[in-house]
Wavefront OBJ file of the C-alpha trace (Angstrom):
o trace
v -6.715 75.140 27.508
v -3.185 74.338 28.666
v -2.347 70.651 28.773
v 0.345 69.305 31.057
v 1.829 65.832 30.968
v 3.896 64.365 33.767
v 6.421 61.586 33.153
v 6.085 58.833 35.771
v 9.182 58.186 37.836
v 8.634 54.412 37.622
v 7.638 52.926 34.278
v 6.151 49.535 33.525
v 8.255 47.130 31.479
v 6.301 47.744 28.233
v 6.736 51.483 28.673
v 10.495 51.097 29.182
v 10.704 48.984 26.034
v 8.701 51.506 24.047
v 10.814 54.398 25.326
v 13.970 52.533 24.369
v 12.674 51.826 20.866
v 11.672 55.468 20.399
v 15.059 56.648 21.608
v 16.866 54.301 19.212
v 14.680 55.435 16.316
v 15.270 59.077 17.165
v 19.009 58.507 17.443
v 19.096 56.905 14.018
v 17.017 59.736 12.598
v 19.422 62.400 13.837
v 22.397 60.850 12.067
v 22.483 62.856 8.856
v 22.912 60.679 5.752
v 25.195 61.382 2.853
v 23.844 63.698 0.207
v 21.962 62.172 -2.712
v 23.490 62.572 -6.211
v 20.200 63.853 -7.667
v 19.119 65.793 -4.619
v 18.110 68.993 -6.447
v 15.842 67.093 -8.826
v 14.336 65.382 -5.808
v 13.805 68.755 -4.150
v 11.894 69.955 -7.222
v 9.512 66.995 -6.876
v 9.017 67.699 -3.147
v 8.501 71.403 -3.795
v 5.836 70.592 -6.380
v 3.837 68.493 -3.907
v 4.178 71.171 -1.210
v 3.086 73.909 -3.600
v 0.034 71.868 -4.620
v -1.097 71.769 -1.009
v -0.355 75.408 -0.204
v -2.066 76.695 -3.327
v -5.158 74.532 -2.895
v -5.534 75.614 0.721
v -6.254 79.194 -0.405
v -7.093 78.963 -4.091
v -10.881 79.029 -3.596
v -10.882 82.420 -1.838
v -11.135 84.327 -5.120
v -12.953 81.642 -7.121
v -15.719 81.144 -4.519
v -18.143 83.735 -5.992
v -17.801 82.197 -9.471
v -18.387 78.736 -8.010
v -21.508 79.965 -6.202
v -22.840 81.576 -9.382
v -22.685 78.273 -11.264
v -23.400 75.693 -8.546
v -25.442 77.753 -6.112
v -25.018 77.375 -2.371
v -25.066 79.570 0.701
v -22.538 81.718 2.545
v -21.646 78.728 4.720
v -20.914 76.682 1.584
v -18.399 79.344 0.540
v -16.722 79.115 3.930
v -16.642 75.317 3.806
v -14.839 75.317 0.451
v -11.798 76.561 2.383
v -12.520 75.290 5.902
v -13.382 71.734 4.773
v -10.015 71.267 3.081
v -8.007 72.571 6.029
v -10.101 70.617 8.552
v -9.498 67.327 6.707
v -5.816 68.215 6.418
v -5.535 69.031 10.128
v -7.152 65.758 11.161
v -5.157 63.662 8.692
v -1.807 65.132 9.709
v -2.118 63.377 13.069
v -1.545 60.063 11.272
v 0.032 61.092 7.955
v 3.558 61.364 9.330
v 3.278 57.985 11.057
v 2.351 56.309 7.762
v 5.692 57.389 6.284
v 7.519 55.855 9.244
v 5.613 52.589 8.807
v 5.668 52.078 5.049
v 8.455 54.326 3.707
v 8.276 58.035 2.901
v 8.566 57.788 -0.875
v 5.844 55.144 -1.173
v 3.420 57.075 1.040
v 4.182 60.347 -0.770
v 3.381 58.746 -4.127
v 0.113 57.266 -2.808
v -0.897 60.600 -1.294
v -0.087 62.444 -4.521
v -2.137 60.051 -6.680
v -5.108 60.393 -4.334
v -4.732 64.176 -4.304
v -4.767 64.332 -8.100
v -7.843 62.102 -8.376
v -9.625 64.296 -5.829
v -8.593 67.393 -7.818
v -10.136 65.835 -10.920
v -13.323 65.176 -8.953
v -13.364 68.831 -7.812
v -13.025 70.018 -11.396
v -15.833 67.733 -12.575
v -18.251 68.390 -9.676
v -21.802 69.056 -10.811
v -23.140 70.328 -7.490
v -21.858 72.269 -4.516
v -22.306 69.185 -2.301
v -20.115 67.025 -4.567
v -17.482 69.755 -4.690
v -17.385 70.002 -0.903
v -17.061 66.217 -0.588
v -14.197 66.179 -3.093
v -12.471 68.986 -1.167
v -12.594 66.888 2.006
v -11.011 63.936 0.188
v -8.423 66.260 -1.331
v -7.453 67.563 2.118
v -7.227 64.033 3.511
v -4.797 62.916 0.801
v -2.797 66.123 1.241
v -2.342 65.081 4.874
v -0.834 61.810 3.658
v 1.419 63.544 1.127
v 2.731 66.648 2.895
v 4.490 65.229 6.003
v 6.765 63.024 3.906
v 8.465 65.966 2.217
v 10.480 67.184 5.205
v 11.872 63.734 5.971
v 12.747 63.198 2.294
v 14.627 66.510 2.234
v 16.758 65.209 5.082
v 17.339 61.937 3.199
v 18.375 63.860 0.094
v 20.553 66.591 1.615
v 21.880 65.183 4.877
v 23.889 67.831 6.713
v 23.351 70.265 3.827
v 19.626 70.651 4.602
v 20.198 74.381 5.093
v 20.777 74.755 1.349
v 17.430 73.150 0.613
v 15.542 75.290 3.136
v 17.150 78.450 1.752
v 15.093 77.718 -1.380
v 12.153 76.092 0.388
v 11.374 78.869 2.878
v 10.753 81.811 0.526
v 8.698 79.634 -1.811
v 6.480 78.555 1.095
v 5.956 82.194 2.015
v 5.022 83.082 -1.554
v 2.784 80.062 -2.162
v 0.888 80.581 1.086
v -0.723 83.739 -0.300
v -0.379 83.164 -4.054
v -3.461 80.930 -4.261
v -5.959 83.776 -4.743
v -3.763 85.354 -7.429
v -3.420 82.100 -9.360
v -7.167 81.533 -9.016
v -7.979 84.989 -10.346
v -5.769 84.539 -13.388
v -7.174 81.082 -14.177
v -10.838 82.013 -13.738
v -10.414 85.118 -15.875
v -8.517 83.195 -18.579
v -11.390 80.658 -18.770
v -9.116 78.034 -20.361
v -11.120 75.866 -22.791
v -14.304 77.233 -21.218
v -13.460 75.623 -17.893
v -14.030 78.763 -15.778
v -13.452 78.149 -12.055
v -12.870 74.433 -12.681
v -9.392 75.207 -14.003
v -8.175 76.062 -10.473
v -8.433 72.355 -9.652
v -7.624 70.870 -13.069
v -4.335 72.799 -13.202
v -3.129 70.450 -10.451
v -3.041 67.556 -12.916
v -0.066 68.544 -15.134
v 1.978 69.789 -12.155
v 1.128 66.731 -10.066
v 1.787 64.225 -12.861
v 5.177 65.841 -13.510
v 5.998 65.579 -9.782
v 4.820 61.959 -9.768
v 7.061 60.955 -12.692
v 10.079 62.875 -11.402
v 9.626 61.684 -7.818
v 9.331 58.051 -8.888
v 12.694 58.320 -10.647
v 14.820 60.367 -8.247
v 13.427 60.189 -4.707
v 15.180 57.658 -2.433
v 12.981 54.677 -1.628
v 14.326 54.068 1.868
v 13.151 51.407 4.289
v 10.383 52.079 6.815
v 11.776 54.015 9.774
v 9.806 52.183 12.447
v 8.722 48.543 12.347
v 5.871 47.114 14.387
v 4.265 50.528 14.873
v 0.479 50.481 15.249
v -1.569 53.540 14.467
v -3.986 54.839 17.055
v -6.925 54.919 14.675
v -9.397 55.205 17.536
v -7.648 58.337 18.777
v -7.658 59.798 15.271
v -11.438 59.224 15.014
v -12.047 60.890 18.398
v -9.905 63.878 17.361
v -11.824 64.158 14.079
v -15.172 64.089 15.886
v -14.040 66.704 18.412
v -12.733 69.122 15.785
v -15.853 68.659 13.660
v -18.097 69.355 16.670
v -16.201 72.611 17.150
v -16.034 73.860 13.556
v -19.354 72.793 11.988
v -21.540 75.003 14.210
v -19.139 77.937 13.841
v -19.617 77.850 10.070
v -23.306 76.918 9.957
v -24.675 78.453 13.164
v -24.918 82.144 12.231
v -26.715 81.570 8.936
v -29.246 79.267 10.595
v -29.837 81.565 13.562
v -27.812 79.507 16.049
v -30.264 76.620 16.512
v -30.062 74.481 19.633
v -28.090 71.722 17.893
v -25.276 74.134 16.958
v -24.870 75.257 20.569
v -25.040 71.636 21.734
v -22.245 70.685 19.295
v -20.010 73.486 20.560
v -20.527 72.377 24.152
v -19.999 68.709 23.243
v -16.655 69.456 21.569
v -15.069 70.241 24.946
v -15.518 66.810 26.594
v -14.755 64.980 23.334
v -11.435 66.777 22.891
v -10.698 66.294 26.617
v -11.399 62.568 26.147
v -8.929 62.510 23.250
v -6.221 64.047 25.442
v -6.991 61.608 28.254
v -6.756 58.698 25.825
v -3.378 59.871 24.543
v -2.032 60.158 28.097
v -3.315 56.657 28.905
v -1.701 55.136 25.788
v 1.642 56.781 26.520
v 1.682 55.561 30.125
v 0.814 51.991 29.089
v 3.680 51.885 26.598
v 1.509 52.092 23.476
v 2.226 54.470 20.618
v 0.277 57.710 20.953
v -0.577 60.038 18.089
v 1.308 62.825 19.860
v 4.421 62.980 22.065
v 2.794 64.225 25.261
v 6.052 65.189 26.950
v 6.200 68.304 24.745
v 3.240 69.790 26.635
v 5.301 69.905 29.819
v 7.378 72.678 28.224
v 5.923 76.177 28.487
v 7.680 77.266 25.300
v 5.866 74.619 23.276
v 2.425 75.353 24.720
v 3.115 79.036 23.964
v 4.029 77.967 20.441
v 0.710 76.188 19.977
v -1.145 79.259 21.201
v 0.869 81.403 18.783
v 0.166 79.102 15.831
v -3.571 79.053 16.539
v -3.854 82.839 16.834
v -1.461 83.725 13.997
v -2.565 81.279 11.306
v -6.225 81.587 12.252
v -6.139 85.356 11.827
v -4.062 85.324 8.607
v -6.202 82.696 6.843
v -9.531 84.143 7.954
v -8.477 87.674 7.026
v -7.343 86.518 3.584
v -10.757 84.966 2.906
v -12.577 88.086 4.134
v -10.480 90.360 1.902
v -11.208 88.209 -1.146
v -14.936 88.276 -0.378
v -14.876 92.050 0.225
v -13.153 92.814 -3.068
v -15.552 90.704 -5.151
v -18.884 90.650 -3.343
v -18.519 94.157 -1.908
v -16.579 96.221 -4.444
v -17.659 94.169 -7.459
v -14.120 93.273 -8.590
v -13.813 90.421 -11.050
v -11.532 87.472 -10.183
v -8.574 88.906 -12.122
v -8.901 92.398 -10.670
v -9.252 90.988 -7.150
v -6.183 88.814 -7.570
v -4.139 91.739 -8.917
v -5.295 93.857 -5.971
v -3.855 91.187 -3.646
v -0.656 90.736 -5.672
v 1.231 93.152 -3.413
v 0.415 90.841 -0.492
v 2.094 87.893 -2.242
v 5.109 89.974 -3.284
v 5.480 91.126 0.309
v 5.324 87.531 1.602
v 8.129 86.557 -0.775
v 10.280 89.524 0.261
v 9.668 88.915 3.962
v 10.460 85.200 3.720
v 13.764 85.952 2.013
v 14.660 88.690 4.498
v 13.969 86.520 7.537
v 16.580 83.976 6.439
v 19.270 86.570 7.163
v 17.585 88.231 10.139
v 16.535 85.157 12.115
v 20.050 84.041 13.177
v 20.723 87.553 14.534
v 17.346 88.453 16.006
v 15.995 85.026 16.923
v 12.533 85.449 18.405
v 12.781 89.175 17.714
v 12.130 88.567 14.010
v 8.614 87.391 14.926
v 7.956 90.590 16.865
v 9.290 92.696 14.001
v 7.017 90.918 11.520
v 3.979 91.197 13.795
v 4.612 94.905 14.361
v 4.617 95.461 10.580
v 1.422 93.451 10.209
v -0.326 95.399 12.966
v 0.639 98.776 11.493
v -0.585 97.683 8.055
v -3.885 96.446 9.483
v -4.471 99.776 11.225
v -4.010 101.545 7.872
v -6.486 99.158 6.235
v -8.960 99.674 9.085
v -8.839 103.426 8.441
v -9.292 102.911 4.687
v -12.309 100.658 5.192
v -13.827 103.307 7.443
v -13.501 106.106 4.880
v -16.457 107.710 3.133
v -15.565 106.265 -0.273
v -14.405 102.801 -1.265
v -10.608 102.414 -1.709
v -9.280 101.326 -5.080
v -6.837 98.495 -5.713
v -3.825 100.843 -5.842
v -4.805 102.507 -2.582
v -4.869 99.132 -0.798
v -1.585 97.862 -2.275
v 0.908 99.573 0.122
v -0.804 98.168 3.217
v -1.087 94.727 1.582
v 2.617 94.850 0.692
v 3.807 95.609 4.224
v 1.338 93.160 5.748
v 2.777 90.479 3.431
v 6.368 91.384 4.340
v 5.615 91.051 8.044
v 3.780 87.783 7.502
v 6.577 86.363 5.366
v 9.180 87.189 8.016
v 7.359 84.866 10.415
v 6.843 81.839 8.167
v 10.439 80.637 7.779
v 11.859 80.747 11.348
v 8.633 80.083 13.260
v 8.705 76.308 13.642
v 12.416 76.248 14.443
v 11.862 78.804 17.204
v 8.867 76.977 18.668
v 10.827 73.704 18.882
v 13.919 75.472 20.238
v 13.737 73.889 23.720
v 12.570 70.404 22.723
v 14.666 67.259 22.937
v 15.717 65.650 19.658
v 13.334 62.683 20.092
v 10.413 65.076 20.588
v 10.949 67.250 17.517
v 9.327 64.921 14.939
v 6.069 64.434 16.815
v 5.992 68.071 17.934
v 6.449 69.361 14.373
v 3.661 67.150 13.036
v 1.370 68.267 15.845
v 2.159 71.924 15.112
v 1.282 71.369 11.451
v -2.031 69.878 12.548
v -2.743 72.821 14.855
v -1.797 75.189 12.022
v -4.339 73.681 9.653
v -6.984 73.447 12.360
v -6.378 77.109 13.178
v -6.778 77.996 9.500
v -10.154 76.249 9.410
v -11.149 77.955 12.667
v -10.044 81.353 11.325
v -12.123 80.912 8.178
v -15.121 79.891 10.283
v -14.855 82.737 12.810
v -13.799 85.661 10.606
v -16.019 84.467 7.777
v -18.942 84.421 10.197
v -18.094 87.940 11.381
v -17.951 89.190 7.784
v -21.294 87.680 6.782
v -22.926 88.821 10.016
v -22.301 92.407 8.853
v -22.767 91.907 5.108
v -25.543 90.094 3.264
v -24.697 88.816 -0.218
v -26.027 91.423 -2.643
v -25.619 94.237 -0.124
v -24.125 97.625 -0.912
v -20.570 98.933 -0.826
v -21.048 100.776 2.458
v -22.251 97.586 4.128
v -19.285 95.640 2.715
v -16.812 98.254 3.940
v -18.353 98.091 7.393
v -17.989 94.299 7.403
v -14.378 94.555 6.209
v -13.626 97.073 8.949
v -15.096 94.762 11.596
v -12.938 91.844 10.388
v -9.838 94.043 10.157
v -10.348 95.377 13.679
v -10.696 91.844 15.034
v -7.563 90.806 13.105
v -5.652 93.717 14.698
v -6.630 92.389 18.113
v -5.565 88.830 17.241
v -2.226 90.049 15.881
v -1.550 91.962 19.098
v -2.374 88.805 21.074
v 0.127 86.870 18.923
v 2.737 89.585 19.654
v 2.272 89.062 23.406
v 2.188 85.252 23.202
v 5.482 85.283 21.266
v 7.306 86.349 24.455
v 6.730 82.805 25.733
v 8.736 81.278 22.850
v 12.447 80.350 22.990
v 14.796 83.183 22.079
v 16.558 81.164 19.374
v 15.605 78.483 16.863
v 16.470 74.812 17.387
v 19.213 74.789 14.774
v 20.987 77.654 16.514
v 21.302 75.976 19.928
l 1 2 3 4 5 6 7 8 9 10 11 12 13 14 15 16 17 18 19 20 21 22 23 24 25 26 27 28 29 30 31 32 33 34 35 36 37 38 39 40 41 42 43 44 45 46 47 48 49 50 51 52 53 54 55 56 57 58 59 60 61 62 63 64 65 66 67 68 69 70 71 72 73 74 75 76 77 78 79 80 81 82 83 84 85 86 87 88 89 90 91 92 93 94 95 96 97 98 99 100 101 102 103 104 105 106 107 108 109 110 111 112 113 114 115 116 117 118 119 120 121 122 123 124 125 126 127 128 129 130 131 132 133 134 135 136 137 138 139 140 141 142 143 144 145 146 147 148 149 150 151 152 153 154 155 156 157 158 159 160 161 162 163 164 165 166 167 168 169 170 171 172 173 174 175 176 177 178 179 180 181 182 183 184 185 186 187 188 189 190 191 192 193 194 195 196 197 198 199 200 201 202 203 204 205 206 207 208 209 210 211 212 213 214 215 216 217 218 219 220 221 222 223 224 225 226 227 228 229 230 231 232 233 234 235 236 237 238 239 240 241 242 243 244 245 246 247 248 249 250 251 252 253 254 255 256 257 258 259 260 261 262 263 264 265 266 267 268 269 270 271 272 273 274 275 276 277 278 279 280 281 282 283 284 285 286 287 288 289 290 291 292 293 294 295 296 297 298 299 300 301 302 303 304 305 306 307 308 309 310 311 312 313 314 315 316 317 318 319 320 321 322 323 324 325 326 327 328 329 330 331 332 333 334 335 336 337 338 339 340 341 342 343 344 345 346 347 348 349 350 351 352 353 354 355 356 357 358 359 360 361 362 363 364 365 366 367 368 369 370 371 372 373 374 375 376 377 378 379 380 381 382 383 384 385 386 387 388 389 390 391 392 393 394 395 396 397 398 399 400 401 402 403 404 405 406 407 408 409 410 411 412 413 414 415 416 417 418 419 420 421 422 423 424 425 426 427 428 429 430 431 432 433 434 435 436 437 438 439 440 441 442 443 444 445 446 447 448 449 450 451 452 453 454 455 456 457 458 459 460 461 462 463 464 465 466 467 468 469 470 471 472 473 474 475 476 477 478 479 480 481 482 483 484 485 486 487 488 489 490 491 492 493 494 495 496 497 498 499 500
């Protein structure tokens, strides 16, 4: 659905006042501050919080079978271990960035980090699959409070030298985005102190506590950016209900035989999400603060960017989960062997992220097409391997994983700058937060859809041939989604925002 927002030619007095306040805030935000004397130490603290989120978003993909063995649960429970976290994160991001503006970025980051660590402890101590899923939802919600503060704090620390920070930040994001399964495999196999799969959550504690202590000492406190701002909590609740109505039946419906309530929820999600959009338009026109800057939807490049984010991140995240399930449930790989089989993917993501830093200024939007072309070619090779008479080994899969990772990594770093290339300065903050929310929602949707496709072709305990057939189905669908992303990318600006 394409959403358009028209700006009225004549505004009411409250709307003019609100627009003026927003413009003044945006103007102040674009004035780059002086660099901070301990900026690199501050960057380490921010990187640690970002890595915690990125790792935990994908860390259960390899550990899920071990979790199911101990706690029980169904195929939908496995999907919800990943989808629940990203759904809570997507919903929370709509308000997480605003909290930093209201109460100060450092303070909100510290609160989010403490909550994230407590939720991680609850995950590690969970005695049932239901308690683990609940803790994952809380973990995702606190991640949504923590994550948005990092980008603003980088600006506060580095000022006009932000490029130096992102030269380090970008490749690490690319690596961490796919490193979760590898870290999980190593930890589960190591079985530290007999903790088994629980160590994938408990490992957050030392890293998070170190980030908490370092951040408290070196991050700039800073005053709240916007005073008198009121959160649209009602809008956030409506958005949460709408997204839940969409995703819950996608995860649960297939296993339960698509009962009437699952179909009813899918249908109900459409008017609820439409009501959310209507409410945001109404708030903006009355001069109240909306969760999203609706003017961005009037730009075709931004709506194309949202479509790209949904297709790209949905396919990547869902495919990653399906591969992890195929390797363990289908081929019988242990957690360590599965993680090593996917190591080439992570190495490729790191290489691609580093390469795109040099290619993006020259190629602009073309770097996205180059990365997508590499991903498509790699997926075709995997599709052929999954259709062979005998199961491929880890070494046979590694070349395709490597090139798929390189293509994926080339997209991560320049993507958001390219999508926001035609936005006004006062729109960039809201638009970036909204894109992050769509990214996480797309990840949850990808897990739900591709996970459902995988389990529709493969029953847990089935044979290798059945698993290879399921993997081939998912890979073929991922090829189609990647081609769609390639076509949608033509609607994006030719250059990134920083290069205009």
